[in-house]
C-alpha positions in Angstrom: 15.6 19.5 -21.1 16.8 20.1 -17.8 20.0 18.3 -17.1 20.8 17.5 -13.5 24.6 17.4 -12.5 25.8 14.3 -11.1 26.6 15.5 -7.6 23.0 17.0 -7.4 21.5 14.1 -8.4 23.5 11.9 -6.0 22.3 14.8 -3.2 18.9 14.2 -4.3 18.9 10.5 -4.1 20.3 10.5 -0.5 17.5 12.4 0.4 14.9 10.0 -0.9 13.0 7.6 1.6 13.5 3.7 1.5 9.6 3.5 1.1 6.9 6.0 -0.3 3.3 5.4 0.6 0.7 6.7 -1.9 -2.9 6.8 -0.4 -6.2 7.7 -2.1 -9.5 8.7 -0.2 -13.1 7.6 -0.9 -15.9 9.4 -2.8 -16.6 12.7 -0.8 -14.1 12.3 1.9 -12.4 15.6 2.2 -8.6 16.1 1.0 -6.3 13.7 2.7 -6.1 10.0 2.9 -9.7 9.3 4.2 -10.4 5.9 5.5 -7.1 4.6 4.1 -5.5 7.0 6.7 -5.2 4.5 9.4 -3.4 2.0 7.4 -1.0 4.5 5.8 0.0 5.5 9.5 0.6 2.1 10.3 3.0 1.6 7.6 4.8 4.7 8.5 5.2 3.6 12.0 6.4 0.3 11.0 9.1 1.3 8.4 11.7 3.5 9.8 12.3 6.6 7.4 9.3 6.1 5.0 7.2 8.9 4.0 3.7 9.3 2.4 1.8 11.2 -0.4 -2.0 11.9 -1.0 -3.5 11.4 -4.5 -4.7 14.5 -5.4 -8.0 14.1 -7.2 -11.8 15.0 -6.8 -13.0 11.9 -5.2 -16.5 12.8 -6.2 -19.7 11.2 -7.5 -21.8 14.2 -8.6 -22.3 15.6 -5.0 -22.2 19.6 -4.4 -19.9 18.8 -1.4 -17.0 17.6 -3.6 -17.7 20.2 -6.4 -20.2 18.4 -8.5 -17.6 16.5 -10.7 -19.2 13.4 -11.9 -18.0 9.8 -10.8 -16.6 9.1 -14.2 -14.8 12.1 -14.5 -13.6 11.7 -10.9 -12.3 8.1 -11.6 -10.3 9.5 -14.9 -9.0 12.4 -13.2 -7.8 10.2 -10.2 -6.2 7.6 -12.7 -4.4 10.3 -14.3 -3.2 11.8 -11.0 -2.2 8.4 -9.9 0.0 8.0 -12.9 1.5 11.8 -12.7 2.2 11.6 -9.0 3.7 7.9 -9.0 5.8 8.6 -12.1 7.1 11.8 -11.0 8.1 10.5 -7.7 9.9 7.7 -9.2 11.8 9.6 -11.6 13.0 11.7 -8.9 13.7 8.7 -6.3 14.2 5.5 -8.6 15.5 3.3 -5.9 12.4 4.0 -3.4 10.0 1.2 -3.2 6.5 2.3 -3.5 3.3 1.1 -1.7 -0.4 2.0 -2.9 -3.3 2.0 -0.4 -6.9 3.1 -1.9 -10.0 3.1 -0.3 -13.3 2.5 -2.3 -13.0 5.1 -5.3 -9.2 5.5 -4.2 -9.1 1.5 -4.7 -10.7 1.9 -8.2 -8.1 4.5 -9.6 -5.1 2.5 -8.0 -6.3 -0.7 -9.6 -7.0 1.0 -12.8 -3.6 2.7 -12.4 -1.5 -0.3 -11.6 -3.3 -3.2 -13.3 -4.1 -1.3 -16.7 -7.1 -2.7 -18.8 -8.9 0.2 -19.2 -12.1 1.3 -17.2 -15.2 1.5 -19.7 -17.7 1.9 -16.8 -16.2 5.4 -16.6 -15.0 6.0 -20.2 -11.3 5.2 -19.6 -10.7 3.4 -23.1 -7.0 3.1 -22.9 -6.0 -0.3 -21.8 -2.3 0.5 -21.1 -1.0 0.7 -17.8 -0.7 4.5 -16.8 2.2 3.9 -14.4 5.5 3.7 -16.0 7.5 0.3 -16.3 10.2 2.0 -14.2 7.7 2.7 -11.6 5.7 -0.6 -11.9 9.0 -2.3 -10.9 9.1 -0.5 -7.5 5.5 -0.9 -6.6 5.9 -3.8 -3.8 2.4 -3.7 -2.7 -0.9 -2.4 -3.6 -4.1 -2.5 -1.1 -7.6 -1.8 -2.4 -10.3 -1.5 0.2 -14.0 -1.8 -0.9 -12.7 -1.6 -4.7 -15.8 -1.2 -7.0 -13.7 -3.1 -9.8 -13.6 -6.5 -7.9 -14.6 -9.6 -9.6 -15.1 -13.1 -8.2 -12.0 -15.7 -8.5 -9.2 -13.3 -8.6 -6.2 -14.3 -6.7 -5.8 -11.5 -4.8 -9.3 -11.3 -3.4 -9.6 -11.3 0.7 -12.8 -11.4 2.5 -16.6 -12.8 1.9 -17.8 -11.4 -1.3 -18.2 -13.8 -4.1 -20.2 -11.4 -6.3 -18.8 -8.2 -8.6 -18.9 -4.5 -7.6 -20.8 -2.0 -9.3 -18.0 -0.9 -11.7 -16.6 -4.8 -12.4 -13.7 -5.9 -14.3 -14.4 -7.9 -17.4 -14.7 -11.4 -16.7 -11.4 -13.4 -16.8 -9.5 -10.1 -16.4 -5.9 -10.6 -14.5 -4.0 -7.9 -13.2 -0.3 -8.5 -14.2 0.9 -7.7 -10.8 -1.9 -10.0 -9.0 1.0 -11.2 -6.4 1.6 -7.5 -5.2 -2.1 -7.0 -4.7 -4.6 -7.4 -2.0 -8.4 -6.5 -2.4 -10.4 -6.3 0.7 -14.4 -6.7 0.4 -17.1 -8.4 2.3 -20.4 -10.0 1.1 -22.9 -7.3 2.7 -20.8 -4.4 0.9 -23.1 -2.7 -1.7 -20.0 -1.0 -3.4 -17.3 -3.5 -4.1 -20.2 -6.7 -3.7 -23.8 -6.8 -4.2 -24.8 -6.2 -0.3 -26.9 -3.6 1.4 -24.9 -2.6 4.5 -22.8 0.6 4.1 -21.2 0.4 7.5 -19.5 -2.9 6.3 -17.8 -0.8 3.2 -16.6 1.7 6.0 -15.0 -0.8 8.2 -12.2 -2.6 6.4 -9.4 -0.2 7.9 -10.4 -1.6 11.3 -11.4 -5.0 10.3 -8.3 -5.8 8.0 -5.9 -3.4 8.7 -3.4 -5.4 10.4 -3.7 -8.2 7.8 -2.9 -5.6 5.1 0.0 -4.3 7.1 1.1 -7.9 7.3 1.0 -8.3 3.6 2.7 -4.9 3.0 5.7 -5.7 5.3 6.3 -9.2 3.7 6.2 -7.4 0.3 8.6 -4.9 1.2 10.9 -7.6 2.7 10.8 -9.4 -0.4 11.7 -6.1 -2.4 14.7 -5.6 0.2 13.2 -2.6 1.8 
């Protein structure tokens, strides 16, 4: 086991940002933040010294354009990536406050990673929260845009959808960190709801970006960041 000298640890801590934003893209989007990018940028512009990090996962649904990885395997890989990257960063910078912003499949992997409960739709059988207890305590805000896990009646739901997404949570499921979450979805969306207008699914950053930013900033203030 590597032991970090106290002086070195203090130096590393001094280099840590006050706020770090993790972003996860939607299915088949090229590597990067995808449609979550504009909101990630809004946070970075609003919070001096903040930094960001892309969740590295396939973001695939079986298409050749993203490597042919099945949607289920992509979600499992994504949840594992969320746990690995968030936990590693928290270990290195334990005082940094964290923000999660995911779009579509990216929202699903953050939902599974932060709220736990498993994801039998995709073969994720463990119901444990894969983000560590220490990291959980530092997540001030989690934003899910077009999350396929959406179900009606959750306290953090925002938008006009009153139905479930295509990979819904079990009825009655409650995220233990509901007060730190906002999930955006409108009724015409075919992925987080039961509509038939894909353009709605692609428009959340423009429609709700300012509202999401306001929520994030309020949460950061509550966390002293």
